[in-house]
Backbone as CSV, one residue per row, in Angstrom:
resi,resn,N_x,N_y,N_z,CA_x,CA_y,CA_z,C_x,C_y,C_z
1,UNK,-104.188,-124.697,87.828,-103.522,-125.757,87.076,-103.884,-127.093,87.713
2,UNK,-104.877,-127.845,87.140,-105.311,-129.114,87.700,-104.598,-130.248,86.994
3,UNK,-104.414,-131.348,87.723,-103.761,-132.497,87.119,-104.603,-133.069,85.996
4,UNK,-105.929,-133.077,86.176,-106.798,-133.611,85.127,-106.650,-132.834,83.822
5,UNK,-106.601,-131.514,83.906,-106.443,-130.723,82.685,-105.063,-130.933,82.079
6,UNK,-104.035,-131.107,82.920,-102.691,-131.401,82.401,-102.686,-132.720,81.640
7,UNK,-103.360,-133.731,82.203,-103.436,-135.020,81.515,-104.137,-134.867,80.174
8,UNK,-105.285,-134.198,80.196,-106.076,-134.031,78.966,-105.256,-133.326,77.885
9,UNK,-104.613,-132.239,78.249,-103.875,-131.458,77.263,-102.593,-132.176,76.820
10,UNK,-101.960,-132.886,77.740,-100.741,-133.609,77.379,-101.056,-134.722,76.384
11,UNK,-102.050,-135.553,76.687,-102.377,-136.659,75.791,-102.882,-136.148,74.448
12,UNK,-103.693,-135.110,74.470,-104.197,-134.562,73.207,-103.061,-133.988,72.370
13,UNK,-102.101,-133.331,73.024,-100.982,-132.734,72.278,-100.075,-133.814,71.700
14,UNK,-99.872,-134.930,72.427,-99.047,-136.016,71.892,-99.787,-136.716,70.748
15,UNK,-101.097,-136.876,70.895,-101.889,-137.516,69.840,-101.839,-136.698,68.558
16,UNK,-101.826,-135.382,68.702,-101.827,-134.507,67.530,-100.508,-134.560,66.767
17,UNK,-99.443,-135.050,67.415,-98.124,-135.064,66.776,-97.877,-136.313,65.932
18,UNK,-98.727,-137.344,66.069,-98.509,-138.608,65.383,-99.467,-138.718,64.202
19,UNK,-98.931,-138.866,63.015,-99.775,-139.051,61.840,-100.152,-140.528,61.708
20,UNK,-101.237,-140.830,61.003,-101.578,-142.246,60.769,-100.430,-143.011,60.125
21,UNK,-99.725,-142.381,59.181,-98.601,-143.050,58.527,-97.511,-143.405,59.532
22,UNK,-97.195,-142.479,60.450,-96.184,-142.755,61.470,-96.611,-143.892,62.390
23,UNK,-97.910,-144.022,62.598,-98.432,-145.069,63.474,-98.631,-146.392,62.749
24,UNK,-98.340,-146.412,61.438,-98.506,-147.632,60.673,-99.935,-147.923,60.266
25,UNK,-100.778,-146.886,60.250,-102.170,-147.054,59.859,-102.353,-146.678,58.394
26,UNK,-103.372,-147.190,57.739,-103.620,-146.821,56.343,-103.892,-145.328,56.216
27,UNK,-103.433,-144.735,55.139,-103.657,-143.308,54.885,-104.941,-143.164,54.083
28,UNK,-106.015,-142.822,54.776,-107.295,-142.666,54.112,-107.374,-141.312,53.430
29,UNK,-108.112,-141.239,52.334,-108.282,-139.972,51.629,-109.226,-139.049,52.365
30,UNK,-109.345,-137.830,51.853,-110.252,-136.861,52.441,-109.609,-136.088,53.564
31,UNK,-110.294,-135.046,54.004,-109.788,-134.198,55.074,-110.081,-134.818,56.435
32,UNK,-109.100,-134.807,57.289,-109.293,-135.277,58.660,-109.676,-134.095,59.527
33,UNK,-110.567,-134.335,60.456,-111.075,-133.244,61.289,-110.113,-132.857,62.392
34,UNK,-109.166,-133.726,62.714,-108.217,-133.445,63.793,-106.805,-133.670,63.269
35,UNK,-105.819,-132.919,63.773,-104.421,-133.209,63.414,-103.975,-134.483,64.114
36,UNK,-103.156,-135.233,63.445,-102.638,-136.432,64.084,-103.655,-137.544,64.152
37,UNK,-103.549,-138.344,65.218,-104.415,-139.503,65.388,-105.748,-139.121,66.014
38,UNK,-106.786,-139.866,65.650,-108.069,-139.755,66.330,-108.014,-140.574,67.614
39,UNK,-108.938,-140.276,68.536,-108.979,-141.038,69.788,-109.196,-142.528,69.525
40,UNK,-110.092,-142.845,68.591,-110.365,-144.251,68.335,-109.149,-144.963,67.752
41,UNK,-108.290,-144.238,67.052,-107.079,-144.844,66.512,-106.079,-145.130,67.627
42,UNK,-105.968,-144.218,68.579,-105.084,-144.467,69.728,-105.605,-145.664,70.513
43,UNK,-106.917,-145.717,70.727,-107.509,-146.839,71.457,-107.211,-148.158,70.767
44,UNK,-107.349,-148.206,69.445,-107.085,-149.434,68.701,-105.620,-149.835,68.824
45,UNK,-104.708,-148.854,68.675,-103.279,-149.153,68.768,-102.890,-149.630,70.160
46,UNK,-103.571,-149.094,71.191,-103.249,-149.456,72.575,-103.974,-150.710,73.031
47,UNK,-104.949,-151.165,72.261,-105.685,-152.363,72.634,-106.676,-152.148,73.758
48,UNK,-107.251,-150.932,73.835,-108.287,-150.646,74.834,-109.533,-150.160,74.104
49,UNK,-110.637,-150.126,74.826,-111.864,-149.662,74.203,-111.819,-148.158,73.976
50,UNK,-112.609,-147.711,73.000,-112.666,-146.270,72.733,-113.167,-145.526,73.956
51,UNK,-114.215,-146.035,74.577,-114.776,-145.355,75.753,-113.743,-145.245,76.868
52,UNK,-112.938,-146.295,77.061,-111.935,-146.252,78.119,-110.850,-145.244,77.793
53,UNK,-110.388,-145.205,76.547,-109.354,-144.225,76.209,-109.873,-142.801,76.358
54,UNK,-111.119,-142.556,75.915,-111.698,-141.215,76.062,-111.711,-140.815,77.535
55,UNK,-112.052,-141.763,78.394,-112.057,-141.476,79.831,-110.649,-141.136,80.315
56,UNK,-109.643,-141.890,79.843,-108.261,-141.602,80.234,-107.851,-140.209,79.776
57,UNK,-108.179,-139.880,78.528,-107.754,-138.586,77.996,-108.477,-137.423,78.676
58,UNK,-109.595,-137.682,79.301,-110.291,-136.644,80.057,-109.681,-136.417,81.432
59,UNK,-108.635,-137.195,81.735,-107.915,-136.956,82.982,-108.086,-138.021,84.027
60,UNK,-108.817,-139.067,83.718,-109.109,-140.098,84.715,-108.098,-141.237,84.623
61,UNK,-106.862,-140.925,84.967,-105.804,-141.932,84.921,-105.710,-142.748,86.200
62,UNK,-106.367,-142.300,87.271,-106.299,-143.021,88.537,-106.820,-144.437,88.330
63,UNK,-106.031,-145.406,88.758,-106.443,-146.795,88.623,-105.960,-147.454,87.351
64,UNK,-105.426,-146.680,86.405,-104.899,-147.286,85.175,-103.667,-148.118,85.512
65,UNK,-103.621,-149.324,84.996,-102.502,-150.224,85.293,-101.257,-149.818,84.522
66,UNK,-100.116,-150.380,84.958,-98.869,-150.126,84.234,-98.974,-150.614,82.800
67,UNK,-99.648,-151.747,82.595,-99.798,-152.288,81.257,-100.572,-151.327,80.357
68,UNK,-101.615,-150.724,80.901,-102.401,-149.767,80.116,-101.579,-148.527,79.813
69,UNK,-100.871,-148.001,80.817,-100.045,-146.813,80.593,-98.955,-147.090,79.568
70,UNK,-98.345,-148.280,79.653,-97.327,-148.645,78.663,-97.933,-148.733,77.269
71,UNK,-99.147,-149.277,77.185,-99.803,-149.405,75.881,-100.126,-148.035,75.293
72,UNK,-100.592,-147.115,76.133,-100.885,-145.759,75.665,-99.595,-145.068,75.227
73,UNK,-98.535,-145.225,76.032,-97.244,-144.619,75.683,-96.724,-145.172,74.363
74,UNK,-96.902,-146.468,74.151,-96.460,-147.059,72.900,-97.271,-146.563,71.711
75,UNK,-98.580,-146.468,71.881,-99.436,-145.992,70.791,-99.101,-144.566,70.397
76,UNK,-98.752,-143.750,71.390,-98.434,-142.342,71.132,-96.950,-142.123,70.856
77,UNK,-96.183,-143.215,70.847,-94.744,-143.157,70.544,-94.023,-142.155,71.453
78,UNK,-94.320,-142.229,72.752,-93.709,-141.321,73.717,-92.237,-141.661,73.907
79,UNK,-91.414,-140.625,74.060,-90.010,-140.859,74.375,-89.857,-141.084,75.874
80,UNK,-88.618,-141.256,76.322,-88.382,-141.593,77.726,-88.941,-140.536,78.668
81,UNK,-88.699,-139.266,78.361,-89.184,-138.185,79.231,-90.704,-138.121,79.229
82,UNK,-91.307,-138.282,78.061,-92.775,-138.220,77.971,-93.423,-139.395,78.694
83,UNK,-92.831,-140.569,78.561,-93.358,-141.749,79.256,-93.297,-141.549,80.771
84,UNK,-92.162,-141.045,81.265,-92.034,-140.782,82.700,-93.049,-139.739,83.151
85,UNK,-93.284,-138.732,82.316,-94.251,-137.687,82.655,-95.660,-138.262,82.753
86,UNK,-96.013,-139.170,81.838,-97.327,-139.809,81.895,-97.499,-140.562,83.209
87,UNK,-96.468,-141.294,83.624,-96.535,-142.003,84.903,-96.636,-141.029,86.081
88,UNK,-95.898,-139.921,86.005,-95.988,-138.918,87.073,-97.405,-138.362,87.184
89,UNK,-98.022,-138.079,86.044,-99.387,-137.551,86.060,-100.358,-138.573,86.627
90,UNK,-100.173,-139.846,86.285,-101.046,-140.895,86.818,-100.905,-141.000,88.333
91,UNK,-99.654,-140.929,88.822,-99.452,-140.975,90.272,-100.051,-139.754,90.950
92,UNK,-99.912,-138.596,90.305,-100.418,-137.363,90.910,-101.927,-137.382,91.038
93,UNK,-102.624,-137.835,90.009,-104.084,-137.840,90.079,-104.573,-138.913,91.039
94,UNK,-103.797,-139.977,91.222,-104.177,-141.009,92.180,-104.041,-140.508,93.609
95,UNK,-102.989,-139.707,93.853,-102.792,-139.167,95.210,-103.807,-138.093,95.543
96,UNK,-104.146,-137.261,94.543,-105.083,-136.147,94.739,-104.773,-135.380,96.025
97,UNK,-103.654,-134.655,96.087,-103.309,-133.932,97.318,-104.416,-132.972,97.725
98,UNK,-104.731,-132.998,98.987,-105.843,-132.178,99.486,-105.504,-130.701,99.498
99,UNK,-104.240,-130.372,99.593,-103.868,-128.963,99.622,-102.481,-128.810,99.027
100,UNK,-102.189,-127.587,98.628,-100.858,-127.302,98.118,-99.859,-127.348,99.252
101,UNK,-98.678,-127.875,98.959,-97.637,-127.948,99.975,-96.422,-127.176,99.504
102,UNK,-95.641,-126.746,100.452,-94.389,-126.060,100.151,-93.255,-126.954,100.590
103,UNK,-92.432,-127.364,99.623,-91.343,-128.269,99.950,-90.190,-127.485,100.561
104,UNK,-89.806,-127.871,101.743,-88.698,-127.203,102.415,-87.578,-128.214,102.643
105,UNK,-86.390,-127.720,102.752,-85.253,-128.585,103.054,-84.263,-127.775,103.867
106,UNK,-83.453,-128.493,104.640,-82.446,-127.823,105.430,-81.253,-127.431,104.572
107,UNK,-80.247,-126.839,105.197,-79.042,-126.457,104.454,-78.390,-127.678,103.805
108,UNK,-77.748,-127.460,102.683,-77.029,-128.549,102.040,-75.873,-129.000,102.928
109,UNK,-75.598,-130.305,102.969,-74.491,-130.796,103.806,-73.163,-130.178,103.386
110,UNK,-72.303,-129.975,104.365,-70.979,-129.422,104.073,-70.216,-130.301,103.086
111,UNK,-70.428,-131.617,103.150,-69.709,-132.512,102.242,-70.090,-132.232,100.788
112,UNK,-71.356,-131.918,100.548,-71.800,-131.603,99.194,-71.180,-130.284,98.729
113,UNK,-71.129,-129.312,99.625,-70.536,-128.020,99.271,-69.040,-128.155,99.006
114,UNK,-68.379,-129.066,99.745,-66.948,-129.268,99.502,-66.726,-129.877,98.119
115,UNK,-67.576,-130.807,97.746,-67.471,-131.381,96.400,-67.661,-130.290,95.351
116,UNK,-68.635,-129.437,95.561,-68.902,-128.351,94.619,-67.694,-127.427,94.507
117,UNK,-67.139,-127.046,95.631,-65.992,-126.132,95.625,-64.734,-126.781,95.057
118,UNK,-64.649,-128.113,95.153,-63.451,-128.797,94.649,-63.396,-128.802,93.125
119,UNK,-64.509,-128.496,92.477,-64.548,-128.475,91.008,-64.061,-127.112,90.521
120,UNK,-62.797,-126.832,90.817,-62.267,-125.484,90.608,-62.187,-125.090,89.143
121,UNK,-62.037,-126.063,88.245,-61.876,-125.742,86.825,-63.181,-125.820,86.039
122,UNK,-64.275,-126.119,86.734,-65.566,-126.276,86.052,-66.617,-125.400,86.723
123,UNK,-67.327,-124.577,85.954,-68.494,-123.895,86.527,-69.505,-124.951,86.957
124,UNK,-70.010,-124.858,88.163,-70.926,-125.873,88.667,-71.890,-125.245,89.660
125,UNK,-73.086,-125.799,89.708,-74.082,-125.328,90.678,-75.038,-126.466,90.998
126,UNK,-75.772,-126.305,92.084,-76.810,-127.250,92.483,-78.145,-126.525,92.387
127,UNK,-79.100,-127.159,91.711,-80.420,-126.563,91.539,-81.488,-127.555,91.974
128,UNK,-82.678,-127.013,92.200,-83.830,-127.880,92.430,-84.661,-127.962,91.151
129,UNK,-85.784,-128.666,91.213,-86.619,-128.827,90.033,-87.290,-127.555,89.574
130,UNK,-87.369,-126.570,90.449,-87.966,-125.279,90.099,-86.972,-124.369,89.383
131,UNK,-85.747,-124.857,89.216,-84.636,-124.133,88.593,-84.116,-123.001,89.462
132,UNK,-84.243,-123.156,90.780,-83.544,-122.278,91.718,-82.105,-122.767,91.858
133,UNK,-81.134,-121.872,91.682,-79.744,-122.203,91.999,-79.575,-122.052,93.506
134,UNK,-79.304,-123.175,94.173,-79.217,-123.192,95.633,-77.787,-123.056,96.134
135,UNK,-76.837,-123.522,95.347,-75.425,-123.419,95.712,-74.627,-123.352,94.429
136,UNK,-73.497,-122.641,94.458,-72.727,-122.435,93.238,-71.260,-122.256,93.602
137,UNK,-70.365,-122.800,92.797,-68.948,-122.570,93.073,-68.497,-121.255,92.432
138,UNK,-67.248,-120.917,92.635,-66.760,-119.604,92.207,-66.901,-119.411,90.701
139,UNK,-66.511,-120.440,89.931,-66.554,-120.307,88.484,-68.004,-120.342,87.972
140,UNK,-68.860,-121.075,88.664,-70.266,-121.076,88.289,-70.916,-119.732,88.522
141,UNK,-70.567,-119.088,89.639,-71.094,-117.748,89.902,-70.590,-116.763,88.845
142,UNK,-69.345,-116.938,88.419,-68.798,-116.054,87.388,-69.521,-116.264,86.058
143,UNK,-69.770,-117.537,85.688,-70.464,-117.824,84.439,-71.867,-117.233,84.455
144,UNK,-72.557,-117.386,85.554,-73.937,-116.902,85.668,-73.996,-115.527,86.331
145,UNK,-72.942,-114.750,86.173,-72.871,-113.459,86.857,-74.052,-112.536,86.575
146,UNK,-74.664,-112.530,85.375,-75.825,-111.650,85.199,-76.983,-111.964,86.144
147,UNK,-77.093,-113.228,86.587,-78.164,-113.575,87.523,-77.889,-113.032,88.909
148,UNK,-76.597,-112.751,89.187,-76.226,-112.256,90.514,-75.936,-110.757,90.497
149,UNK,-76.383,-110.074,89.451,-76.124,-108.633,89.331,-76.688,-107.900,90.540
150,UNK,-75.921,-106.917,90.999,-76.369,-106.137,92.157,-76.237,-106.878,93.462
151,UNK,-75.477,-107.967,93.455,-75.283,-108.727,94.690,-76.471,-109.566,95.084
152,UNK,-77.283,-110.011,94.109,-78.454,-110.825,94.406,-78.039,-112.070,95.188
153,UNK,-78.705,-112.357,96.309,-78.342,-113.523,97.111,-78.962,-114.797,96.543
154,UNK,-78.432,-115.930,96.958,-79.047,-117.209,96.642,-80.337,-117.380,97.446
155,UNK,-81.328,-118.068,96.913,-81.347,-118.679,95.586,-81.693,-117.658,94.503
156,UNK,-81.180,-117.892,93.302,-81.618,-117.141,92.124,-82.296,-118.133,91.193
157,UNK,-83.307,-117.668,90.478,-84.095,-118.569,89.648,-83.782,-118.345,88.175
158,UNK,-83.364,-119.416,87.503,-82.958,-119.317,86.101,-84.128,-118.919,85.216
159,UNK,-85.287,-119.525,85.438,-86.446,-119.241,84.582,-86.924,-117.807,84.746
160,UNK,-86.967,-117.330,85.978,-87.423,-115.953,86.198,-86.469,-114.962,85.526
161,UNK,-85.165,-115.208,85.628,-84.196,-114.335,84.956,-84.392,-114.401,83.445
162,UNK,-84.533,-115.597,82.925,-84.613,-115.767,81.477,-85.814,-115.036,80.879
163,UNK,-86.959,-115.138,81.509,-88.176,-114.599,80.911,-88.535,-113.194,81.377
164,UNK,-88.105,-112.815,82.571,-88.569,-111.543,83.133,-87.486,-110.483,83.238
165,UNK,-86.225,-110.871,83.208,-85.141,-109.889,83.280,-84.815,-109.397,81.870
166,UNK,-84.654,-108.092,81.678,-84.354,-107.594,80.325,-83.041,-108.116,79.758
167,UNK,-82.138,-108.629,80.612,-80.861,-109.164,80.134,-80.946,-110.654,79.777
168,UNK,-82.086,-111.276,80.057,-82.200,-112.708,79.858,-82.014,-113.135,78.423
169,UNK,-82.628,-112.430,77.495,-82.549,-112.819,76.095,-81.118,-112.698,75.577
170,UNK,-80.380,-111.686,75.997,-79.019,-111.509,75.505,-78.080,-112.571,76.071
171,UNK,-78.334,-113.024,77.304,-77.442,-113.980,77.953,-77.537,-115.361,77.312
172,UNK,-78.719,-115.707,76.790,-78.932,-117.006,76.154,-79.069,-116.796,74.651
173,UNK,-77.978,-116.884,73.880,-78.029,-116.531,72.461,-78.900,-117.462,71.625
174,UNK,-78.925,-118.760,71.959,-79.812,-119.680,71.248,-81.151,-119.660,71.964
175,UNK,-81.889,-118.575,71.746,-83.054,-118.264,72.563,-84.131,-119.339,72.465
176,UNK,-84.479,-119.750,71.268,-85.588,-120.698,71.108,-85.280,-122.025,71.787
177,UNK,-84.078,-122.543,71.580,-83.709,-123.805,72.222,-83.680,-123.650,73.739
178,UNK,-83.146,-122.543,74.219,-83.068,-122.323,75.654,-84.451,-122.225,76.283
179,UNK,-85.358,-121.520,75.611,-86.736,-121.404,76.101,-87.386,-122.775,76.172
180,UNK,-87.241,-123.559,75.115,-87.861,-124.885,75.092,-87.325,-125.768,76.210
181,UNK,-86.010,-125.684,76.455,-85.424,-126.487,77.518,-85.961,-126.082,78.876
182,UNK,-85.959,-124.788,79.161,-86.412,-124.298,80.462,-87.860,-124.679,80.725
183,UNK,-88.725,-124.432,79.760,-90.148,-124.706,79.952,-90.395,-126.209,80.063
184,UNK,-89.685,-127.002,79.269,-89.859,-128.452,79.330,-89.428,-129.003,80.686
185,UNK,-88.353,-128.453,81.262,-87.918,-128.892,82.582,-88.948,-128.536,83.651
186,UNK,-89.526,-127.341,83.562,-90.547,-126.953,84.532,-91.814,-127.786,84.361
187,UNK,-92.180,-128.089,83.115,-93.355,-128.928,82.871,-93.127,-130.326,83.440
188,UNK,-91.906,-130.859,83.270,-91.572,-132.166,83.828,-91.679,-132.150,85.341
189,UNK,-91.153,-131.103,85.967,-91.207,-130.996,87.425,-92.641,-130.831,87.917
190,UNK,-93.469,-130.135,87.153,-94.872,-129.963,87.543,-95.595,-131.302,87.584
191,UNK,-95.220,-132.230,86.694,-95.795,-133.562,86.746,-95.331,-134.344,87.961
192,UNK,-94.070,-134.139,88.362,-93.531,-134.849,89.522,-94.087,-134.302,90.834
193,UNK,-94.292,-132.997,90.890,-94.646,-132.348,92.157,-95.836,-131.402,91.970
194,UNK,-97.019,-131.941,91.672,-98.173,-131.070,91.402,-98.648,-130.282,92.617
195,UNK,-98.268,-130.720,93.817,-98.713,-130.011,95.005,-97.727,-128.991,95.529
196,UNK,-96.645,-128.733,94.819,-95.608,-127.801,95.283,-96.065,-126.373,95.013
197,UNK,-96.417,-125.654,96.050,-96.961,-124.301,95.880,-95.917,-123.312,95.379
198,UNK,-94.645,-123.520,95.728,-93.596,-122.647,95.202,-93.496,-122.796,93.682
199,UNK,-93.575,-124.031,93.210,-93.497,-124.289,91.773,-94.707,-123.715,91.045
200,UNK,-95.895,-123.979,91.543,-97.092,-123.463,90.875,-97.137,-121.940,90.930
201,UNK,-96.596,-121.363,92.001,-96.528,-119.905,92.073,-95.613,-119.330,91.012
202,UNK,-94.453,-119.957,90.818,-93.520,-119.510,89.780,-94.154,-119.639,88.399
203,UNK,-94.778,-120.775,88.128,-95.397,-120.980,86.824,-96.507,-119.961,86.591
204,UNK,-97.312,-119.718,87.613,-98.367,-118.718,87.481,-97.822,-117.335,87.183
205,UNK,-96.720,-116.988,87.846,-96.093,-115.689,87.597,-95.591,-115.588,86.164
206,UNK,-94.936,-116.640,85.677,-94.377,-116.606,84.328,-95.465,-116.636,83.265
207,UNK,-96.508,-117.409,83.482,-97.625,-117.453,82.534,-98.287,-116.078,82.437
208,UNK,-98.399,-115.406,83.569,-99.067,-114.105,83.604,-98.215,-113.017,82.967
209,UNK,-96.902,-113.065,83.162,-96.052,-111.954,82.778,-95.284,-112.136,81.476
210,UNK,-95.237,-113.350,80.936,-94.432,-113.597,79.745,-95.258,-114.315,78.683
211,UNK,-95.469,-113.659,77.561,-96.177,-114.281,76.448,-95.371,-115.451,75.888
212,UNK,-94.043,-115.321,75.835,-93.215,-116.403,75.309,-93.290,-117.639,76.192
213,UNK,-93.286,-117.436,77.503,-93.433,-118.578,78.393,-94.809,-119.207,78.219
214,UNK,-95.829,-118.377,78.151,-97.199,-118.871,78.033,-97.361,-119.729,76.771
215,UNK,-96.788,-119.280,75.661,-96.881,-120.029,74.407,-96.156,-121.363,74.513
216,UNK,-94.936,-121.342,75.071,-94.162,-122.576,75.194,-94.800,-123.537,76.193
217,UNK,-95.372,-123.015,77.270,-95.999,-123.853,78.296,-97.188,-124.620,77.719
218,UNK,-97.910,-123.999,76.807,-99.102,-124.628,76.230,-98.763,-125.823,75.342
219,UNK,-97.494,-125.992,74.967,-97.113,-127.115,74.109,-97.013,-128.428,74.881
220,UNK,-96.920,-128.372,76.207,-96.856,-129.570,77.050,-95.658,-130.455,76.724
221,UNK,-94.542,-129.850,76.328,-93.331,-130.619,76.076,-92.598,-130.899,77.384
222,UNK,-92.010,-132.062,77.481,-91.208,-132.440,78.645,-89.885,-132.992,78.137
223,UNK,-88.892,-133.026,79.013,-87.606,-133.579,78.602,-86.754,-133.937,79.797
224,UNK,-85.802,-134.833,79.560,-84.735,-135.111,80.509,-83.533,-134.279,80.084
225,UNK,-82.709,-133.908,81.044,-81.657,-132.928,80.765,-80.382,-133.399,81.442
226,UNK,-79.758,-134.430,80.880,-78.610,-135.047,81.532,-77.275,-134.586,80.965
227,UNK,-77.225,-134.354,79.667,-75.971,-133.948,79.051,-76.250,-133.216,77.749
228,UNK,-75.303,-132.389,77.317,-75.493,-131.646,76.086,-74.540,-130.474,76.009
229,UNK,-74.880,-129.510,75.183,-74.079,-128.302,75.019,-74.982,-127.091,75.196
230,UNK,-74.434,-126.048,75.805,-75.221,-124.850,76.066,-74.376,-123.621,75.767
231,UNK,-74.976,-122.666,75.078,-74.279,-121.442,74.724,-74.669,-120.286,75.618
232,UNK,-73.720,-119.400,75.854,-73.931,-118.187,76.649,-73.310,-117.006,75.906
233,UNK,-73.852,-115.842,76.159,-73.226,-114.595,75.710,-72.861,-113.820,76.980
234,UNK,-71.627,-114.042,77.424,-71.200,-113.523,78.724,-70.744,-112.079,78.580
235,UNK,-71.062,-111.219,79.553,-70.692,-109.805,79.429,-69.189,-109.548,79.470
236,UNK,-68.395,-110.495,79.946,-66.951,-110.301,80.035,-66.212,-111.093,78.956
237,UNK,-66.526,-112.365,78.778,-65.760,-113.215,77.856,-66.456,-113.395,76.514
238,UNK,-67.653,-112.875,76.356,-68.346,-112.974,75.069,-69.001,-114.328,74.868
239,UNK,-69.094,-114.737,73.594,-69.764,-116.002,73.257,-68.931,-117.180,73.762
240,UNK,-69.599,-118.098,74.462,-68.934,-119.297,74.952,-69.948,-120.435,74.947
241,UNK,-69.542,-121.579,74.406,-70.401,-122.759,74.360,-69.716,-123.878,75.125
242,UNK,-70.418,-124.432,76.096,-69.817,-125.412,76.997,-70.610,-126.713,76.987
243,UNK,-69.902,-127.812,77.211,-70.566,-129.089,77.466,-71.088,-129.075,78.898
244,UNK,-72.226,-129.716,79.114,-72.718,-129.815,80.487,-73.100,-131.252,80.787
245,UNK,-72.972,-131.600,82.057,-73.446,-132.877,82.581,-74.221,-132.590,83.852
246,UNK,-75.432,-133.126,83.915,-76.311,-132.908,85.063,-76.499,-134.229,85.797
247,UNK,-76.198,-134.229,87.090,-76.223,-135.446,87.899,-77.135,-135.268,89.088
248,UNK,-78.123,-136.135,89.218,-78.997,-136.074,90.390,-78.211,-136.506,91.624
249,UNK,-78.546,-135.896,92.755,-77.873,-136.210,94.015,-78.737,-137.211,94.785
250,UNK,-78.339,-138.479,94.830,-79.191,-139.502,95.455,-79.549,-139.201,96.904
251,UNK,-78.616,-138.608,97.637,-78.879,-138.323,99.047,-79.691,-137.044,99.251
252,UNK,-79.912,-136.298,98.177,-80.684,-135.055,98.237,-81.760,-135.117,97.149
253,UNK,-82.834,-135.861,97.379,-83.847,-136.063,96.335,-84.371,-134.736,95.790
254,UNK,-84.458,-134.670,94.473,-84.969,-133.466,93.825,-83.906,-132.458,93.457
255,UNK,-82.662,-132.687,93.876,-81.590,-131.747,93.572,-80.665,-132.325,92.498
256,UNK,-80.130,-131.430,91.685,-79.262,-131.808,90.573,-78.008,-130.963,90.595
257,UNK,-76.862,-131.600,90.421,-75.588,-130.891,90.272,-75.275,-130.819,88.784
258,UNK,-75.098,-129.610,88.294,-74.769,-129.379,86.889,-73.368,-128.810,86.795
259,UNK,-72.535,-129.415,85.948,-71.154,-128.957,85.769,-70.893,-128.733,84.286
260,UNK,-70.139,-127.677,83.982,-69.795,-127.320,82.607,-68.307,-127.559,82.370
261,UNK,-67.979,-127.857,81.109,-66.578,-128.042,80.746,-66.404,-127.695,79.274
262,UNK,-65.149,-127.561,78.877,-64.824,-127.278,77.474,-63.670,-128.173,77.055
263,UNK,-63.686,-128.611,75.820,-62.611,-129.440,75.319,-61.295,-128.682,75.298
264,UNK,-60.176,-129.364,75.554,-58.880,-128.676,75.575,-58.516,-128.137,74.198
265,UNK,-57.755,-127.039,74.209,-57.235,-126.429,72.980,-58.361,-125.954,72.050
266,UNK,-59.412,-125.432,72.662,-60.519,-124.869,71.888,-60.729,-123.422,72.310
267,UNK,-61.355,-122.615,71.457,-61.670,-121.235,71.857,-62.538,-121.177,73.113
268,UNK,-63.423,-122.148,73.296,-64.265,-122.149,74.490,-63.436,-122.435,75.736
269,UNK,-62.428,-123.289,75.607,-61.540,-123.550,76.736,-60.752,-122.290,77.097
270,UNK,-60.300,-121.563,76.079,-59.601,-120.296,76.329,-60.528,-119.296,77.022
271,UNK,-61.787,-119.249,76.579,-62.753,-118.335,77.198,-63.017,-118.730,78.644
272,UNK,-63.026,-120.037,78.915,-63.239,-120.502,80.284,-62.064,-120.106,81.175
273,UNK,-60.848,-120.157,80.657,-59.682,-119.725,81.425,-59.744,-118.223,81.692
274,UNK,-60.194,-117.465,80.700,-60.359,-116.024,80.897,-61.410,-115.749,81.954
275,UNK,-62.490,-116.537,81.930,-63.538,-116.380,82.942,-62.990,-116.663,84.334
276,UNK,-62.137,-117.694,84.462,-61.547,-118.023,85.757,-60.659,-116.888,86.259
277,UNK,-59.891,-116.280,85.350,-59.041,-115.158,85.750,-59.891,-113.982,86.212
278,UNK,-60.977,-113.717,85.516,-61.870,-112.623,85.916,-62.517,-112.926,87.267
279,UNK,-62.914,-114.197,87.477,-63.524,-114.576,88.748,-62.553,-114.369,89.906
280,UNK,-61.269,-114.683,89.692,-60.273,-114.493,90.742,-60.129,-113.014,91.085
281,UNK,-60.184,-112.167,90.057,-60.106,-110.720,90.291,-61.312,-110.239,91.068
282,UNK,-62.486,-110.742,90.697,-63.704,-110.346,91.403,-63.672,-110.807,92.855
283,UNK,-63.141,-112.020,93.089,-63.048,-112.534,94.451,-62.173,-111.644,95.321
284,UNK,-61.118,-111.096,94.719,-60.179,-110.278,95.484,-60.830,-109.006,96.006
285,UNK,-61.882,-108.549,95.330,-62.537,-107.305,95.742,-63.886,-107.545,96.397
286,UNK,-64.317,-108.825,96.500,-65.640,-109.134,97.062,-65.562,-109.204,98.580
287,UNK,-66.689,-109.000,99.288,-66.713,-109.193,100.738,-66.380,-110.629,101.090
288,UNK,-65.836,-110.836,102.258,-65.443,-112.182,102.686,-66.673,-113.064,102.894
289,UNK,-66.482,-114.365,102.615,-67.489,-115.397,102.872,-68.867,-115.063,102.317
290,UNK,-69.011,-114.866,101.025,-70.339,-114.657,100.465,-71.182,-115.909,100.616
291,UNK,-72.501,-115.717,100.661,-73.401,-116.863,100.784,-73.203,-117.823,99.630
292,UNK,-73.169,-119.113,99.935,-73.027,-120.115,98.886,-74.276,-120.960,98.754
293,UNK,-75.080,-121.004,99.779,-76.220,-121.888,99.760,-77.396,-121.255,100.496
294,UNK,-78.527,-121.938,100.472,-79.738,-121.438,101.093,-80.501,-122.600,101.698
295,UNK,-81.448,-122.320,102.530,-82.174,-123.390,103.213,-83.361,-123.891,102.423
296,UNK,-83.667,-123.335,101.260,-84.857,-123.761,100.534,-84.504,-124.819,99.505
């Protein structure tokens, strides 16, 4: 997985999504040889030469100015996540890391874990960009209990469970949306951290073992994931749809705290209370002091 090929495929895929009409160009008759915009049309809209845009789309973003990147993003009508991804790819190709690196971190601070545990009424966990759950509170562990089946220790990986575990499809009832979200988050992280060997190893494993992941990965979609609603099919409480808010931890770069909630006096709120009661029962029979965090 080279940064140059990611740039080429990302720009080509975004170009294919924009029709001349959407770009405000005249609709010429006859069959077009390519879906979406031609390279020369993107170049014209961005105010750069055709030869220069072709060079950019071939992966040579190193040295491109912010003004040029903004112009390309505007011509391709990139959203916030796509624009950020383009900048990440430009930075990555400029750095050209000489070797793959493995990002390591020490244990999460006790203060962060106390905040997590204090969210007693909300399922919550801390993850990295690779979608490893590094720390989780009691209700979060209960919500994601299928990922911890058999006493699986932290970290557990959401993407690996979703695509490779036979229970993954049943746990995420809105399968297509869930797949798109997971793959888009990993694609976004790959742009931010192209030299992370743990991340590239996970992606390689999923591409090799899952046709659904491979198909979604080839779309080059990216997204930001700050707030929304997510559905689960829980083995104990059944169907439950929760609001989520994802907050980056400024003192822990690359980590995100995700918390779920349900509106009061709703069936989902009732299901969340049932989940809390079940979690308390499970805690009563669990070994003392289960692992809450990991050093990775």
